[in-house]
N, C-alpha and C positions, 0 to 999 in steps of 0.2 A: 446549619446554613453561612454564620457569619464563614467555618470554617471553609470554606468555598468562595464568599464574598471577598476576602479579608484577600484570599493567596490571583482574585480575578483579577480585581482590584491596580493592584501593588504591581502583576504583571503589565495590566492594563498601560497603566503611569507607564513601567519600567524602557515598556518597550518604544512608547508614544514615545519619548523622552533622547533615545535610541537611534531609530526610526526621521523621529518622522523631524531632530532637532541634530542628534552631532550625526549621524548622513549625513542629509543632505550638506550639515558644515563643513565635513569632513571632504567633499570629493571635491565640496564651489574652489574651496581652502586651494587645492591642488590646481584643478584647477587653471584656478587663476592665474599660480602658483607657475605650472606648465606651460597653460599652452594660453599664455591673459590676452590676447589678441582673440581668441577661439571665444570663447568661454565669456567676452564682449558683444557676442552677434558678428566677429565679422566686418568688422564699422567699417566701411566707404567714406572716407573726406576728402574735403576739400574750402582751401583758405580760413580753415579751423570748422567742418562744418560735417555735421556726420549726414553721409546723402546718401545710402543707401545701405545696402547690404549686401555684401559674395554669394552670398542665395538666397537669396529673395529679389525674383522681379522685378526691372516696372516697363510700363510700357510707353514705350518708344510708335510715333505716327509719323513724324516727317515723312517727309522721302529721302531724309541730308542727314540719317540716321537709318541702325540696322536695329530689324525690328528683333522684337526673343517674338517666343514661342506663343499664344494665342490663352488666354486666359477666361478660363472661366466658374471664376470666385463670384461673388456679392457677396450684398450689405444685408446691416441685419433688417431690409423689406422687402429684400431679397430683390431688388434691384438689380442692374449689372457692374459692378466692380472689380472695372484688372489689379489681382495681385494681392487682394484682401488674406489680408496674415492673421485676421483677424479670425476670418470664416474661411479660413486655404479648402477649396470641392472639387474634382470637377463636374462636370455635368450630365455624367452617370451614364450614355448616349446606345444604346447596343448599337453598332455596324450596319447595322439594317434598319433603323430610325430616320424614319425623309429625316424629324426635324436635321438631323446625324448630316443627312447629304444635302439640302436644306444654307444650312452653315457654313459648312465647305466648301462649297461651290459662288457660296457669296466670299467668303477668307480667295477662293483664287480668284477671284474677279475682283478685286482691292487690289490683289494685287499686278493683272497682264493691267489694269487700268491707271494702277503709281510711274509701271513700268512695262512700254506692251511689247519693247524690241528685248525683251529678256525670253525669249523661246524654253520649251522643252519645261519637261514634269515639274511640279512643283517637289519639291521634297515635304511631303509626307508630315513635316513633326513644325514647321510654318503656316499649319491650316488647322492643326489639332493642337485641341489642349490635356497636358499632361494632369493626373487625377490630384496634384496637386493645386495647381491652377498659380505654381508657386515660382515656378521654372528659372532659373537668369541667364540656362540653359539653352541653343538651338547644335547642330550638327555643328561639322564644316559646311557639309552641303548649301547647308539653308543660309552661312552666312557669303559661301561665294556666288550662293545666287546672287544675290541684295549689290556684287559689288557693283555694279553697273550703271544701276538706277543712284546711289551715292555717287558714288566719282563726277558722275552729271549732274548732277540735283548743286555736288560741292565745286564741283569745275576741274577740281581733280582729274590727277593722273588714273589710268582701270588698274594697269601694272606693279602704281604705288599698294592704289591698296590693298589691292593685293597680295599687300606680299603684303603690310601689313595682317591683315586679317591670319596669312598666316603662321606672325609671330606672333597673333595669339590662342593657337590650336591647342588646347593639354589638353593632352596623354591621356588611360585612363590611370584609376588614382590605385600605386602602388608599383603601375608599372601592370596590373592586371581587371582591376574593376572597375564594369562599364567603359566606353567607351567616349574616344573618341570626341572632346566639346569646346563652347566661342560662348565664355562667359560675356552679352552681350552687353549691358555696364559695364564690362574693362572698353571694349573694344567701342567704343560708340566715346567714354573718357582719352581712348588712346588716336582718335582719331583727332578729337578736337585739341590732345594737347600736341599731335601732330602735323597739323593740316590750317590750325585756325578754326578753335568754334565759330567767324562770322565772315568767312569765304565762303561762300558759295553763287553761284550761275542761274540765274533765272533760266528756269524750263520755257 
């Protein structure tokens, strides 16, 4: 028994030290050296304060802001809490589920109510949640769909807002992975930086 137990214990301790301590420390050290910003979470700062991350969306609901993709994440009590990084997940509703049809119809109605002058089909990513519930990006079509509303709410020239959106369209990663996209938080920050956070026109 001792002949079997001792090697097992030694192997357990050695593997724990290698895979549980040495390897994570090595990978973390390399990441902080080679990709320091990404290793810290690609944080976005304003005035020395962390206000978010490039990779986790935030909830924007004011007409003067661009809105992100709906989030189906919840808190510990299962109450809705958009973009909850501690409880990532989707609704898991099938396309045939009546509950999904209902919530999509409500989202379409909300978009139409806040901007009845913008006609045409609503881009699908503006009315459906992602699997993670944390997506910080929307499609360029979704961003351009909101240009009229944002420009009107802020009293801005629509063409200028459209140019800002165009400047924030990111191509596929490494030119081949994924689709063109727009980071909503970066776009809203640029909107405030370029045109002033307080400039607004009553509707």
